[in-house]
C-alpha positions as CSV (number, residue, x, y, z in Angstrom):
1,X,-7.3,-3.8,0.5
2,X,-9.9,-3.2,3.1
3,X,-9.7,-0.1,5.6
4,X,-9.5,-2.4,8.6
5,X,-6.6,-4.1,6.7
6,X,-4.4,-0.9,7.8
7,X,-4.3,-2.0,11.2
8,X,-3.1,-5.5,10.5
9,X,-0.3,-4.7,7.9
10,X,2.4,-3.4,10.5
11,X,2.8,-7.0,11.4
12,X,4.2,-7.7,8.1
13,X,6.7,-5.2,8.6
14,X,8.9,-6.5,11.2
15,X,12.1,-7.2,9.3
16,X,14.3,-4.2,9.4
17,X,14.7,-4.1,5.6
18,X,11.0,-3.0,5.0
19,X,10.6,0.6,4.7
20,X,7.4,1.5,6.7
21,X,4.9,4.7,7.0
22,X,2.5,5.9,9.4
23,X,-1.1,4.9,8.9
24,X,-2.0,8.0,7.1
25,X,0.2,7.4,4.4
26,X,-1.4,4.4,3.7
27,X,-4.7,5.6,4.3
28,X,-4.3,8.5,1.8
29,X,-3.2,5.8,-0.7
30,X,-6.4,3.7,-0.1
31,X,-8.6,6.6,0.0
32,X,-7.3,7.9,-3.5
33,X,-6.3,4.8,-5.5
34,X,-8.0,2.0,-3.6
35,X,-7.5,-0.5,-7.0
36,X,-3.7,0.1,-6.2
37,X,-4.1,-1.4,-2.9
38,X,-3.7,-4.7,-2.7
39,X,-3.1,-7.5,0.6
40,X,-2.3,-11.0,0.3
41,X,-4.0,-13.2,2.6
42,X,-2.6,-16.5,4.2
43,X,-5.2,-19.5,4.3
44,X,-5.6,-18.4,8.4
45,X,-6.8,-15.2,7.0
46,X,-3.7,-13.3,8.2
47,X,-2.0,-10.8,5.8
48,X,1.1,-12.2,4.4
49,X,2.1,-9.1,2.4
50,X,0.7,-6.0,0.7
51,X,1.5,-3.4,-2.1
52,X,0.6,0.0,-2.2
53,X,1.1,2.2,-5.8
54,X,0.4,5.5,-7.3
55,X,-0.6,6.2,-10.6
56,X,2.1,7.7,-13.0
57,X,1.3,9.8,-16.1
58,X,3.6,10.0,-18.9
59,X,4.0,13.4,-21.0
60,X,6.5,13.5,-24.0
61,X,9.1,15.0,-21.7
62,X,8.6,14.2,-18.5
63,X,7.1,11.4,-16.2
64,X,4.8,12.8,-13.5
65,X,3.8,11.4,-10.3
66,X,0.5,11.7,-8.9
67,X,1.8,10.9,-5.5
């Protein structure tokens, strides 16, 4: 994912079942964990889907989310 993709991903969120966040949320994930932010582009270059994640650290007794 590239920073300019953040302006394009809102088009993929048009259905009422997709949970959306403001651009600051996506920008934070992109700056902290760029390797975990992916987009899928169609043949025409339009974004068809995207995925954002954050790492999880597992300790013996508890799983800690870094996000």
